[in-house]
N, C-alpha and C positions, 0 to 999 in steps of 0.2 A: 822338706821347705821347714830352712829355721823358723822360729815363733817370733821375730819381727820381720821374716816376708811374710806368713798368715795375718798378721796384724795389719802391716800395707794392705792385702788383696783385697780383706775383708771392708779396710777404710772408701778406698776404689768402689767394691760391690755399690757399696752405703750410699756414697756420694752419685755414683749413677741412676739407682734406681731412685732416688729425691728425686734429680734430674729432670728423669723418667715421667714419674708423676705428675711434677711443676707442669711439663709439657703438656701431659696429658688432662689435665686440670685447666688448662689455661686453650687448650685447641678446642674442648669441650666447654667452657665458659663463651668464646665464641662465638665458639656452634648457636649455644643459645640469644647470646644479645643479637646475631646473622636472623635465628629465627623470629623474636620480638619484634625487630626491626622489619620482616617483611610482613609480619604477622600485624602490624600499628599500620601499615601502607595501607594490605586492602584494606583494612576497616576503617579508613580514611577515603577512601576512597571509593567503596561502598557506601558509606555511611555521609555524608556531606553537613549533614547537620550539626556531628557528632565534631566535626571539621571545623567548623563556623566557632562552635561554643569552644572548642580547643584554645582557637586564636583571640576569643574576646578574653579570654582567661590570662591568656599571656599576654594579651596588652596592658588589661587589665593590670598583673604585678608588674609589668616594665612600667608604665605610668604611676604605681603606687611610687616604687624604686625614684623616679625622677622625683617627684611630688618630694619624696621625702629630705633626697639630696637639696633639692633647691628649698626645700620649705614653704612649698606651695599647694595648696589644695588643688586636684585637678577638674577641672567642669569645660571637656569637648562640649558639652550642649549651648558654650559661650557662644560660638562663633554664630550660633541662628541669630541670636538677638543683636547682631552688629549690624549697623543697617550703613553697609557699604559692597560696593564691589570692584573691580577692575575697571578701570576708565578703558583701556584699552579691548574690551569686550563689548562696549556700545558699539551701535553706528555709529560713520567717523562724524554725522552731524552732529551726535549729540555728545559722543569724546568732545569734540569742538570747545562745544556750553560747555563741558564739566569744569575743562580745564581754565577755561578761562575766566569762571568765575571762582575757580579755584584760587587762582594768582590774585584776582581784585577785591576779593574778602577773605583772602587768606586764612580758608578755611582746605583743609586736607584733602585732595582729590577723588578718593574714594569714598566717603560718605556722599559728595555732592552727585558723584556720578552718580548712584542710588537713587538721589532726590531726580537725578533729571532726567534718569530711568522712567521713574513712577510717573511726572509728571506727563510726560509723552503719552503714558499709558490713561493717565487721566484724563489728559485731553481729548484723547482719541475718542474717550467712549461719552464725553461732555461737551466736545465740540468747541472747545475752547486753546483758543493757542496757548502752546507747551510755555513758551517765552512767555507770553504775558503770565500763567502762575510762577514762572521764577524769579521775574521782576516783579510779581507781589511779594514773594518771599524776602528779595535783597531788600527792597523799601522796609514790610516789616519789620527784618529781625535780623537782617545780616547774615542767615542762614545760621543763627542761635537756635537749640531745639530748645532749648531753657529756658527761654527769651521771659520777662514777665512786665508787662505794665503797671502803674500802681492803681489802675482800676479794674483789674484782673482781665487783659486779655494775656493769652499766655500762646509758646511755641512757635511754630518757622511761620506760620499766618498769621498771628497774634489774633486768634478767636478769642469772642469773650465766652472763655466757658461754663462763666456760668449762666450765660441768658443760653446759649447755643449747646447744651447738658444730654438735651433727648439726641441729639446727634455723633454723639459717645458711645449709646447704649450699645452698638452696635460693633464699639471695640471693646468693649470689659469695662466701660464707667466714663467717669470724667479724668482720672489718672494718665486716661492715652492722650491727653491733649500733650502730655511729652516724650509722645513714642514720635518721633518725624512724619512716619509714616500715616501713622492715624490722620495726624494734625493736619496735613497737607490736606490728606483727603475730606475731611471735614470744613478745611478753607475755603478751599474750589468748590464744594455744596454752596457756602453761602455766599461768594463771587458769581455762582451761576447765578441763584437769585437774586441777589443785587444787581445783575446785569437784565436780567429780566423785566425786573421794577422799575427798573431805571430806561431801559429801551437802549441804552447802548453802551458801551465800553465806560467813556470817559462819565455819564451820569452811574452806570451802576460804581466806578470807582470810590465815588463821592457816596452814594452808600453805605458803600464796603467802610469806609470811612467815618461813617455817621455823622456827613457834613451835607447831607442832599439838602435841606433847607434853609443852609444860613449861605452868605454872601459869599462865604469863597473857604476853602480846605487847606490852607497852610503850604499850598505845593504839591499836594499827596499825587492827585491824578498826575500832573503834569510829571512828576521823577518817576512816578510809576512808568507810563507810556516810552519818558525820553531811554529810562533802562529797557523794556519794551523793545525799542527802536534797535538800540546795542545789542540787543540778543539776536534778533532777527537777524543783524551782518552775520555776527557771530556765525551764527546758525546756515546760512549762506556758503560760507568760503571765505569772507571778508576778513579783512586785518584791520583791528578795532582795537584802538589804543585805551589802555586801561585808564580810567577816568576813575580819583578818588572815591571811594564810596560815601554816599550820600549821608548826612546826618538824618539819625530820626525827624520824623516829620511830625513839629511842633501837631499836638493832639489840637482839636477843635472841641467847645462846649454845644451840645446840640441845643437847638429851641427847646421849649417845652410841648412844643407841637409835634415834634418831629416823635418817631417812635423808635429811638435807638437808646443804645446803653449808653450811658452816662459819662461824659469825659472832660477830664479837665479842662480848665481854661487854659488859655495860651499866655504862656508865663515865657520868662528867658531858658525855662529849665528846659531840654528838648527829654521827652519821653517817646515810646515805640506806640503808634497807633493801636485802633484795637478795632475787628470785624466788626458792621452795626449790625443792628436786630432787624432780620426780615419777615414783616408781620403779611 
């Protein structure tokens, strides 16, 4: 064999050896990866706690990547603070009330659905018609949880926070007046006490607005009862036209003998009403 032939055979042998070695390494590498996958799978099946930790770390990494891309700081627990539910998840009666109020007062149906559901639950405990509770909210604040009157009535039910501050102790303090559910529960408690003191819903509403011993209440009780009647019809399945939201009741000033929170005099400027003191 010539020298050139030997050189060609040597080159072929070298290439064959390299190719064989590469295949061996690749095969062994795949085998190692396969064994690692099998071992990891068995470990995760046997140790669900490790699987949960791994999933949590992966989700944290994915959210961090998303936050970096969007420029937002992730806060997955924020959904727990939202006062909102899907109206479709409510019973038919409650859903009808939520959608009707949403259209009339131009408030999103999801937070209104949460308030409607809460009103029905609180109403069942306190023996108050939930549609009456909702009617008071409608007239008092138009479902604005951050409403405040010049004399300090705050939140959905326009409770005088300074007067009824002790009622917010169970909810963490006075700032809970701006939590819709807390304000609703405190407002219902005040309303219940007013009705018990007045002896009827009509008289109780006059106490609630701080006009129990005044000649008139600015039409407050009549407006609440009218809205109450409409909501009862909606809850019963009847078609009720949307009436324009009533203007906020002009507050009335209590007489010195009436132990209620101070109220501004009746002027041309309409202001939200405030829940009365119950002693």
